[in-house]
C-alpha positions as CSV (number, residue, x, y, z in Angstrom):
1,X,-94.5,76.0,134.4
2,X,-92.5,73.0,135.7
3,X,-90.8,73.6,138.6
4,X,-87.4,71.7,139.4
5,X,-87.2,71.6,143.1
6,X,-83.3,70.8,143.0
7,X,-81.2,71.0,139.8
8,X,-78.5,68.3,139.6
9,X,-76.0,67.4,136.5
10,X,-78.6,65.4,134.8
11,X,-81.4,68.3,135.0
12,X,-78.9,71.0,134.0
13,X,-77.1,68.7,131.0
14,X,-81.3,67.7,130.1
15,X,-81.8,71.6,129.6
16,X,-78.9,72.0,127.6
17,X,-79.9,69.2,125.2
18,X,-83.5,70.9,125.3
19,X,-81.8,73.9,124.0
20,X,-80.0,72.1,121.7
21,X,-76.8,74.3,122.8
22,X,-73.0,73.1,122.9
23,X,-71.3,73.0,126.1
24,X,-69.7,76.4,125.3
25,X,-73.0,78.1,124.4
26,X,-74.7,76.6,127.4
27,X,-71.8,77.9,129.6
28,X,-72.0,81.2,128.1
29,X,-75.6,81.5,129.0
30,X,-74.7,80.5,132.6
31,X,-71.9,82.5,133.1
32,X,-70.0,79.7,133.7
33,X,-66.7,77.6,132.8
34,X,-67.0,75.4,130.0
35,X,-65.3,72.7,132.4
36,X,-68.4,73.3,134.7
37,X,-70.8,72.2,131.9
38,X,-68.6,69.6,131.3
39,X,-68.5,68.3,134.7
40,X,-72.3,67.6,135.0
41,X,-72.3,65.6,132.1
42,X,-69.0,63.2,133.9
43,X,-71.1,63.5,136.9
44,X,-75.2,63.5,136.4
45,X,-75.7,62.9,140.0
46,X,-73.8,66.2,141.1
47,X,-75.7,69.2,143.0
48,X,-74.6,72.5,141.9
49,X,-74.2,75.0,144.4
50,X,-77.0,77.4,145.6
51,X,-76.2,80.4,143.1
52,X,-76.0,78.0,140.4
53,X,-79.4,76.7,141.6
54,X,-80.7,80.1,140.8
55,X,-78.9,80.7,137.8
56,X,-80.5,77.6,136.2
57,X,-83.8,78.6,137.5
58,X,-83.7,82.0,135.5
59,X,-82.5,80.1,132.4
60,X,-85.0,77.6,132.8
61,X,-87.8,80.2,133.3
62,X,-86.3,82.3,130.1
63,X,-86.7,79.2,127.6
64,X,-89.3,78.8,124.6
65,X,-92.3,76.6,125.1
66,X,-90.7,74.0,123.0
67,X,-87.3,74.1,124.6
68,X,-89.6,73.6,128.1
69,X,-91.7,70.8,126.8
70,X,-88.1,69.1,125.4
71,X,-86.5,69.8,129.0
72,X,-89.5,67.8,130.3
73,X,-89.4,64.7,127.9
74,X,-85.7,64.5,128.5
75,X,-86.6,64.0,132.1
76,X,-89.1,61.2,132.0
77,X,-87.4,58.1,133.2
78,X,-87.7,56.4,129.4
79,X,-85.2,59.1,128.0
80,X,-82.4,58.2,130.5
81,X,-81.2,55.5,127.9
82,X,-80.2,58.9,125.9
83,X,-77.4,59.6,128.6
84,X,-75.7,56.5,127.2
85,X,-74.3,57.9,124.3
86,X,-72.2,60.2,126.4
87,X,-68.5,59.0,126.8
88,X,-66.6,59.7,130.1
89,X,-62.9,58.5,130.7
90,X,-62.2,57.7,134.2
91,X,-58.3,57.8,135.6
92,X,-56.9,55.4,138.1
93,X,-53.9,57.4,138.8
94,X,-51.2,55.2,141.1
95,X,-48.2,55.8,142.5
96,X,-46.3,54.1,145.6
97,X,-49.3,52.2,146.9
98,X,-51.4,55.4,146.7
99,X,-54.3,56.2,144.4
100,X,-55.4,59.9,143.4
101,X,-58.9,60.9,144.2
102,X,-60.8,63.9,143.9
103,X,-64.0,65.0,146.2
104,X,-66.9,66.9,144.0
105,X,-68.8,69.3,145.5
106,X,-72.4,68.9,146.1
107,X,-74.7,68.0,148.8
108,X,-73.5,65.7,152.0
109,X,-72.5,63.0,152.0
110,X,-69.1,63.8,150.2
111,X,-68.4,62.3,146.9
112,X,-65.2,60.8,146.0
113,X,-63.9,59.8,143.0
114,X,-61.2,59.3,140.3
115,X,-60.6,62.2,138.0
116,X,-62.6,62.2,134.9
117,X,-63.5,64.2,131.7
118,X,-66.4,63.8,128.7
119,X,-64.8,62.1,125.5
120,X,-66.0,64.1,122.5
121,X,-66.6,62.0,119.6
122,X,-63.8,60.7,117.6
123,X,-61.5,61.4,120.9
124,X,-59.4,59.4,122.6
125,X,-60.5,57.7,125.9
126,X,-56.8,57.9,127.2
127,X,-56.0,61.4,125.7
128,X,-58.9,62.6,127.8
129,X,-57.9,60.6,131.3
130,X,-54.4,62.1,131.1
131,X,-55.5,65.4,130.4
132,X,-58.2,65.9,133.0
133,X,-56.1,64.6,135.8
134,X,-53.5,67.5,134.8
135,X,-56.4,69.9,135.1
136,X,-58.2,68.7,138.2
137,X,-54.9,68.0,140.2
138,X,-51.8,69.2,138.7
139,X,-50.4,65.8,138.4
140,X,-49.0,64.6,135.2
141,X,-49.3,60.6,134.1
142,X,-49.2,58.3,131.8
143,X,-51.7,55.6,131.0
144,X,-50.6,52.0,131.4
145,X,-53.5,50.0,130.6
146,X,-56.9,49.8,129.7
147,X,-59.2,48.5,132.1
148,X,-62.5,48.3,130.0
149,X,-65.4,50.2,129.6
150,X,-69.3,49.8,130.9
151,X,-72.4,51.4,131.2
152,X,-72.0,52.9,134.5
153,X,-74.7,51.8,137.1
154,X,-75.5,55.4,138.6
155,X,-75.4,57.5,136.2
156,X,-75.8,55.5,132.8
157,X,-72.9,56.9,130.7
158,X,-70.4,55.3,128.9
159,X,-67.4,54.8,131.1
160,X,-63.9,54.1,130.1
161,X,-61.3,53.1,133.0
162,X,-57.7,53.7,132.3
163,X,-54.9,53.0,134.6
164,X,-52.4,55.5,134.5
165,X,-49.0,55.9,136.4
166,X,-48.0,59.1,138.2
167,X,-45.3,61.1,136.5
168,X,-44.8,64.5,137.9
169,X,-46.4,67.4,139.6
170,X,-47.0,68.6,143.1
171,X,-51.0,67.7,144.0
172,X,-53.4,70.6,144.5
173,X,-57.0,71.5,143.9
174,X,-56.6,72.6,140.6
175,X,-60.6,73.3,139.8
176,X,-62.0,74.5,143.2
177,X,-65.0,75.5,141.3
178,X,-65.9,71.5,140.8
179,X,-64.0,69.6,143.7
180,X,-63.5,70.7,147.3
181,X,-60.3,68.7,147.9
182,X,-58.0,66.0,146.2
183,X,-55.8,63.4,148.0
184,X,-53.2,60.6,147.4
185,X,-55.2,57.6,149.2
186,X,-53.5,54.5,150.6
187,X,-55.1,51.8,148.0
188,X,-55.8,49.5,151.0
189,X,-57.9,52.6,152.4
190,X,-59.5,53.2,149.4
191,X,-63.4,51.9,150.5
192,X,-63.1,54.1,153.0
193,X,-63.6,56.7,150.6
194,X,-65.6,54.7,147.8
195,X,-67.7,51.9,148.7
196,X,-66.5,48.7,147.0
197,X,-69.9,48.0,145.1
198,X,-69.3,51.4,143.4
199,X,-65.7,50.3,142.2
200,X,-65.6,48.6,138.7
201,X,-64.4,45.1,139.7
202,X,-61.6,45.2,137.2
203,X,-60.4,48.5,139.0
204,X,-60.7,46.6,142.2
205,X,-58.5,44.0,141.2
206,X,-55.8,46.0,139.5
207,X,-55.4,48.3,142.8
208,X,-55.9,45.1,145.0
209,X,-52.6,43.8,143.0
210,X,-50.4,46.5,144.2
211,X,-51.7,47.1,147.6
């Protein structure tokens, strides 16, 4: 049997695909919230916590030989292009010279990014951006501009960037299972949290225009 030394979001979603399971079915098998599975799709580099590593080990041991074979095939480098079919909405939420960030759980170093969520087939990127921002941070926002779409250079997913304006809500970490922290960060300090090379250029340009 193949052994996974360390599970990541990519490994977990590959196991889900190998089992041909929906997000709901996979979450039920692992005993986690559906949002946890969706977050693995949105952030394939995320490293689940230790107890989740054990749960994934157990589920991997329980799958059929055919499912295990599919899992192995899906993890081959040439299969990574399959992730490009996944679409993710990323919310760039601004308020009075600040931008909203979330800190994902996982190994060090801390991984800061923008609120994000998976867009289901036929779904709206702008609607998901608003919904996920509220679900993760308790902040209400509205989309003002679509900044563009690209194949994310790290995760390989199709990422749609939505420029959003804060409307209401007291910031809090509304999803402590997935996030360590949430914060309003001064736009001119953004690159202290996310390296410049990781920021989509149209996003950087839109934020710099406000700084």
